[in-house]
C-alpha positions in Angstrom: -16.0 -10.8 32.5 -12.7 -12.6 32.2 -14.1 -14.6 29.2 -15.0 -11.4 27.5 -11.5 -9.9 28.1 -9.9 -13.1 26.7 -12.1 -13.0 23.6 -11.2 -9.3 23.1 -7.5 -10.0 23.6 -7.6 -12.9 21.1 -9.4 -10.7 18.5 -6.8 -7.9 18.9 -4.0 -10.5 18.5 -5.6 -11.7 15.3 -5.9 -8.1 14.0 -2.2 -7.5 14.8 -1.3 -10.6 12.9 -3.4 -9.4 10.0 -1.6 -6.0 10.0 1.7 -7.8 10.0 0.6 -10.0 7.0 -0.6 -6.9 5.2 2.8 -5.2 5.6 4.7 -8.3 4.5 2.5 -9.1 1.5 2.5 -5.5 0.4 6.3 -5.3 0.4 6.6 -8.7 -1.4 4.1 -7.6 -4.1 5.8 -4.3 -4.5 9.2 -5.8 -4.8 8.0 -8.4 -7.3 6.4 -5.7 -9.5 9.6 -3.6 -9.3 11.8 -6.6 -10.2 9.6 -7.3 -13.2 10.0 -3.7 -14.3 13.7 -3.9 -13.8 14.0 -7.1 -15.7 12.0 -5.6 -18.6 14.3 -2.6 -18.5 17.4 -4.8 -18.7 15.9 -7.0 -21.5 14.5 -4.1 -23.6 17.5 -1.7 -22.9 15.1 1.3 -22.6 12.8 2.8 -20.1 10.0 3.1 -22.7 10.0 6.9 -22.3 12.1 9.8 -23.6 15.4 10.5 -21.9 15.1 11.7 -18.3 11.3 11.2 -18.2 9.7 9.3 -15.4 5.9 8.8 -15.3 4.5 10.4 -12.2 0.7 10.5 -12.5 -1.8 7.7 -12.4 -2.9 8.1 -16.0 0.6 8.0 -17.4 1.6 5.1 -15.2 -1.4 3.0 -16.2 -1.0 3.8 -19.9 2.6 2.8 -19.6 1.7 -0.5 -18.0 -0.7 -1.3 -20.8 2.3 -0.8 -23.2 4.7 -2.7 -21.0 7.0 0.3 -20.4 9.5 -0.7 -17.7 9.5 2.6 -15.8 5.7 2.6 -15.6 5.8 -0.9 -14.1 8.5 0.1 -11.6 6.4 3.1 -10.7 3.4 0.8 -10.1 5.6 -1.1 -7.7 6.5 2.1 -5.8 2.8 3.0 -5.8 1.9 -0.4 -4.2 4.6 0.2 -1.7 3.1 3.5 -0.7 -0.4 2.0 -0.5 0.8 -0.7 2.0 0.9 1.6 5.0 -2.4 3.2 3.9 -4.0 -0.2 4.1 -2.5 -0.7 7.5 -4.2 2.6 8.6 -7.5 1.2 7.4 -7.1 -2.0 9.4 -6.1 0.2 12.4 -9.4 2.1 12.1 -11.2 -1.2 12.2 -9.1 -2.3 15.2 -9.8 0.8 17.2 -13.5 0.5 16.3 -13.6 -3.0 17.7 -11.9 -1.8 20.9 -14.6 0.9 21.1 -11.9 3.6 21.2 -13.7 6.4 19.4 -11.0 9.0 19.8 -8.4 6.9 18.0 -11.0 6.0 15.3 -11.4 9.7 14.6 -7.7 10.4 14.7 -6.8 7.5 12.5 -9.6 8.4 10.1 -8.2 11.9 9.8 -4.8 10.4 9.1 -6.3 8.2 6.4 -8.0 11.3 4.8 -4.7 13.2 4.8 -2.9 10.2 3.3 -5.4 9.8 0.5 -5.5 13.5 -0.2 -1.7 13.6 -0.4 -1.7 10.7 -2.9 -3.8 12.7 -5.3 -1.8 16.0 -5.0 
């Protein structure tokens, strides 16, 4: 019984480390993308869009990225930053599943659905 508890504790510690790495890597990737967009903005001297326009939907952002528009690249960095905690929720669902905690799996799954739904609104 003790061996099983130690194995479970070790596995949960590994999952916590993975969650921490996800958050760190997500922030680093987001910051890097945003810095690239900022550098392009400084080099080009323009956002790539008409005055006071900021791309806000996925289609416009990805079209802007293809054309190397600085604001679109910066918006991609913000989008990645938003997705970082969403990925953390996915890993948490897996963690609760491994702990056999069905209630938290359901609750966290509902949170994930709400997050995904809010991204598309």
